[in-house]
N, C-alpha and C positions, 0 to 999 in steps of 0.2 A: 504493500500500500504506500510505503514511503517513496519508492522509486518508480512505480508504474511499470508497464510492459517494457521489454527490451526494445531498443531502437530498431532492431532488425526484425521485430515480430511481424507476422503476417496480419492482415486485417481480421482474420478469424481469431487468431490468438489475442489480438488487442480487445476484441469484443468479449472474449471469455475472461479477461483479466479482472479480478475483483475490484480494481480501482475504476473500471470503465462505467459501471452502472450498478444500481442497487440490486437488480436481478442477478447480475454476474456475481456480486458479493454474496448474495443469499445462496446461490448455487454452491459456492465454495465453502461457506462457513456455517450455514444453517442446516441442521440435520432434520430430515423428515422422519418422524417416528415410525411411520408405516413402512419405511424401507429398511428398518433396522431389526435385526434378530432380537437384540436386547436394547431396551431404552428405559432410562429413568431420569426424571427431572424433578427438582424441588428447589424452592426458594425458602430460606430461613432468615433469621435476623442477621446472620453473619455472612452468608454466601448464597450464590446460586450454584447448584450442583447438577451436572449432567453426566450420566453414565451411558455410554453408547457402544454398540458393536459396530465398528467400521471395517467391513470386509472380514478378515480373519482374526482381528484382535479387538480387545475391549479397552476403552479409554475412560478415565475419569477426569472431567473438566470442572475446576472450581473457579468461579467468577470468570469463566471463559478461557482459563489457562489449563492446559493438560498437566495434571499433578501425579498421575499414576496410570498404570496400564499393564497389559500382558505382552507388549512388544519390546521396544528398546530398553524400557525401564525394568524389565523383569529380572535380569541378573542382579542389579543393585538391590532391588527389594528382597530377593531371596538371600543374598549375601549379608545384608544387614541383620538378618535373623540368625545366620550360621557363624560368620567369622568370629564374633565375640564369644559365642557359646563354646567354641573349640578352645578358647583361652581360659574360660572359667567353667569347666564342665560340671562343677558341683552347684551351679546356680539353680536356685529353686524359685525365687521371687523376682519377677521381671516387670518393668514398667516400659511401655511403648508410648511415646509421645507423637501423636499424629497417626490416624488409622489408615487414611488413603484407601487403597484397594484391599487392605487386610492381608496382603501376601506376606509381609514381614512377620506379622504376628502369627500367621499360619505356619510359617517356617519355624518360628520359635516353639510351637506346640509339637513339632516333630521330635523335640528333645524332652527328657524326663523332668520338665519343670512342674512345679506345684501350683503356681498362681501367676497369671499374666494380667496386669492392669493396663487398660488402654485408655488414654486421655485424648479426647477429640473435642474441639470447640464447636464443630458444626453438626447438628443433628441430621442435616441432609446427607453428609458424608457417611454417617453410620447407617442411614436408611438405604443408601445406594449399595451397601455391601451385598445385597441380594443378587446383583448381577455378576459378582466375582466369586461366588461360592464354589464354583467348579475349580477355581485356581487357588483359593485360600483355605481349603479343607474345612469349610463351614466354621470358621474360627469363632464367630460370635455365638455359635451353639455349643462350643466346648465348655464343659462345666468348670474348667480351671480359669476361664476368662471372665473378667469383669470390666465393664465399660463405665467411663466417667465423663459426662458431658461438662467440660470445664476448660478454662484457659490453663495451659500447662504451667505458666509461672505461678498462678494462684494455687493450683493443685500441689505443686512441689513444696510450697511454703507452708501448706496447711496439713498435708497428709501426715498421719501420726506414725507410719511405719517406714522402714528403710528397705532397700532392694539390693540384690546381688548384681543386678544388671539394669541399666537405664539406657534406652535407645531413643534418641531424638531425631526424627526425620520430618521436619517442617517443610513448608513450601520454600521456593527460592527467596533469597533475602531481598531481591528487588521488588517483591510484593509488599505493599504498605503494611507496616507493623511486624512483619516476620523477623526482622533483624533483632528484635528484642530477645529472641531465642538463641542469639549468638553473642550475647553480652557477657562480660566478666561476672556480673551479678547472677545471671542465670546458670552459668557453669558452676559458680559457688553453691547455688541451691542444689544442683545435681550432686556435687561432691558431698554435701552435707547429708544427703539421703542414701549414700552408699554404705553397705555393710563392709567390714574389713575384707580386703581382697576383691571388692566389687569393681565393676567396670562401667564407665560412662562412654557411650558410643554416640558420635555426632556425625551426621551426614552433611556434606557440603559438595559443591561442584566446581569444576574448572571451566566449563563452557560459559560463555557470555559473562565472564568475570576476568579481571586482570590479575596478574601476580600480586599486585598490591592488596587486593581484597582477600585473596587466599592467604597471604602471609598475615594479614590482619586477624583473620579468624584463627589461624594456627597459633599466633603469638598469644592471643587472648586465652585460648585453651591452655597453653603452656604456662601462663601466669597463675593458673589455678591448680593444675595437675602436674605433679613432678615426674610422672611416667606416662608414656604414650607410644602406641604402635600405629603406623599409618597403613591402612588397607585401601584397596581401590576396586573399582569395577574393571571388568576385562578390557573395556575400551578406553581406559585412562580418563574418563570424563567425570567420574564421581569419586569423592574421597570418603572413606569410611574410617574415621579416626577413633581409635580405641584408647581411652585414657583411664588412669587409676591413681588413687592416693598411695598405692603400694606397688612394688615391683611386679611386672607382668612376665612370668616365666613359663614358656610353652612346655607342656608335659606331653612328649610325643607318644608315649604309650597310651595315655588317656585319650589323646587325639585319635589314634588308630582305633581304639575301642569304641569311641563315639561314632566315627565314620562307619564302622561295621554295623551299626543299628540300621535295620532295613528301612525304617521310615526316613531316617536322615539321608542315607545314600540315595534313596529314590528321589527325594526332593532336590538334592544337588545334581542328580542326573538331568533334571528338567532344564538346567542351564549349562549342560555339557561338561560337568565335572565328574569323571569316572573313578578317581582315586585321590588319596590324600595329597600327594605331591602336587597335583594340578590345582588344588585349592590353596596350598601353602604358598604357591607362586604369587598369590594376590595380596599377601602381607608384604608390602613394599619396603617399609622402613622399620627397623628395630628400635626399641626404646633407647638403646645406647647412642644411636645416631640422630634421633629426633631433634635434640637440642642443638645440634651442630649445623642444621640446614636453614634456620630461620634468621633473617636479618633483623637487627634492632629496629624498633619503631613503636608507634602508638598502639593502644589497645582499644577495643570496642566496649564502651561502657554505657550505662543508662544516661549519665550526664553528657557523654560525648558519643552519640550514636553515629559514628563515622560510616559504618556499613549501610545504614539506612539511606544515606544520600550518595554514597559512592557506587553502590551496586547498580542502581538504575542508569548511571552514566555509562558504565561498562556495557550494560545491556544495549543501550542506544547505539553505542559505537561498535557493537558486536565483537568485543574483545574476547580473547581466550587465553587462559593461563596455561603455562607449560610446567607447572609446579611438579606434578606427578612424574612426568617424563624426566625432568631435570634431576630429581632425587633418586630415580630408579637405579639401584646398584648394578643391574645388568647392563644398562645403557652407559653407565659410568665406568664399567670394568672394575667394580669394587671387589674386595675379597669375599670368598664364599660365605664366611662366617658373619658377614654384615647382613645376610638375608636369613630369615627364618627357614626358608627352603634349604639353604646351604647347611644350616645346622641339622636339618632333618637328614640330609645326605650323610653327615658325619655320624648321626645316631644310628642310621641303618648300617653303615659300614662297620661301626664298632660292634654291632650286634651280629655281625657275620652274614647279614642279608642285605647287601648294597642295593641301591636303586637300580632297577633293570632298564633295558633300552626302551621297552614299550611304555613304561612309566614316564621316562624322559621325553619320549615322543609326544605324549599327551601334554606335558608341560610346554614343549616347544610349539605346539599348536597355538598356544596363547601368547607366544613371544612374537610380537608383530614385526620387530626389526631383526634383520639377519644377524646383526652384531650380537644381540641378546641371545639368539639361538646358538651362535657359535661359541659364546662364552659358556653357556650351559653344557654344550657338547664337550668342551675342553676341560671341564672341572675334573681334577685328578681323583676326586672321590668316586667317580663312576667309570673312569677309564679302565677298560679291560675287565669289567666285572663279569661274573659267570651268569648265564641266563637261567637262573633257577626258577621253576614255576612258582607263581604266587600262592600263598596259603591263606590269604584273607582279602576281603573287599578293599580295605584301605590300601593294599599293595597291588591292586589290579586283578584280583580274582573275579572272574566273570560271574554275574548273578545266575542262579539256577533259572533256566527259562520257564520252568513249571511254577515258580513262586515269585518271579521278578515283579516289582512294582510297575505301574503303567509307564512312568517316565524312564525307568531303566530299560524296559522293553523297547520303547520308542528309540532311545539313544542307541542301543546296540543293534537294533534292526537296521537303522539307517547307516550306522558306522560300517557294518559288514556289507551292506549293499553297495556303499560307496567304494569299498575296498575290493569289490568284485568277488565276494565270498557268500553267495546266496545260500549255501548249505548251512552256514552259521547263522544267517539272518532268519531263516525259516522258522526255527523254534520260537523266536521272539515275536514273529508275526502271528504265530498261532496263539501265543500267550495274550497278545492284544485282542484277538478275536474272543478269547475266553473272558477277558475283562470287559467286553462290550465296547471297546474303543473303536470309534469311527475314523478310519484312516483317510484323510483328505489329500494326502501326498503334497503337503504344503511346506 
C-alpha cells in the first residue's frame, strides 16, 4: 500500500493491486467466511480476533495482525514449549503468558507437568482456540490447564504462587502497549515468581527490528538474570531466550530420557526434529558466552520505554537484525564446547557411543550455510566414529511403524519417499491410514 504497483506492472496487475480501489483491497484483505473451512470472528474490549483457514493453514489475526498460525510460525510455537523443558525436566508448575493458537501450551502438556496456567488478556483469543484444537491437543480441555483472563503484568504481581517455568510470548513490540512486557520491571516480576532453578523464557524476533532493538531487549534481560541461554527458530528469525537466577546446566541423560517419551518425540517430529542432536543445534549461545556478545547501552524500563517508540520505526523502514547469525558459533568457527550441541558430542563420545553420521546429517539439514555444515562435519568428536545402530529414539532409533504417532509417521513416510526408499515408507503410510489421517500430499 505504501509503494503501489510496480512501475512495470501490466494494466491487469495494476487493477488487482490493493492500492488501486476499495474492491481490489477487499479482495486481498477481507476474508469471506463462506469460502473458509474454519472461520471465527469476535470483537472484545481489547481486540478484534479473526481465526481463518486460508488454503492449507490456519491463521490467527489480532487487530488485523497475524499473531499465530500453523505455517511459518509453527516451529517457534512448538519450540517455545520444548526447548526450556529439556533444560528443566523436573518442572511441574508452568505459566504461559499469551495463549495465541495454544500450540505452545499444547506442546508443554506433552511433558509430565502438573499444572499449566495460561494468562491471556483477550477473551476473543481464548474463544478462537476452537479452530486450533487439531494442532494444540485440545489444550484448554486438559485438566492440568487453567486459564486466567488478565493482563500479564497485573497477574504476575498478584499471583500468590511461584513457577518452575514462565514463558512469555506476547505480540510484536511495535504493537501499542506490548513493549511493557519487555521492560526491566516486568522481567523482575518474572524473576520474583520463579522457584529455585526455575527458568524464564522470553520470545523476541529479529525481523522488522534492528540490532539496536534486539540488543536493547537482551541487555534488559541480562540486567535482571545472571544466567541465560539463547535458543532460536530454525530460520534464525525468532529468539527464544532462556534465563534463570541460577546456573543452567544441561543434563544430557535427562534430555535423552525426555526425548524418548512418545508424546514428546511425536510433537517434535511435527517440525522435522527426529533426534536429540537436531534439537540441541537450536540452542545457539551458552550461558558462558551470553554476557560477552552484548554491547553496552541503555535499558528498556517503564520510565524510559525506548522499545515502545523505536520498534515501530524499524518496522516502517523494514529493518532486520542479524543478531542470531552474528553470534552463531558455527558461523563464527567457535570451539565445539561453546555450543550445547558440541558438549553433547563430547558426552556421547565419553560414553563410548559417539554421534553417528545419520544423526549428523539431520543436524546439517538445519545448517543453512555451507560453512556451518563443514564445521560440523570436521568436528574431531565425530570423525571416524563407528556406525553402531541406535538403541533409543533420542539417538535416531526409528519409531515402530505399528505404534508411531501421527507426526512421526508423516515425517518418516515423506523422508523415505524423498530418499527413494518406498519399502521403508510403506509401513508408515499404513500407520497413517490406521490413524485416520487424510493425506493431502501437501
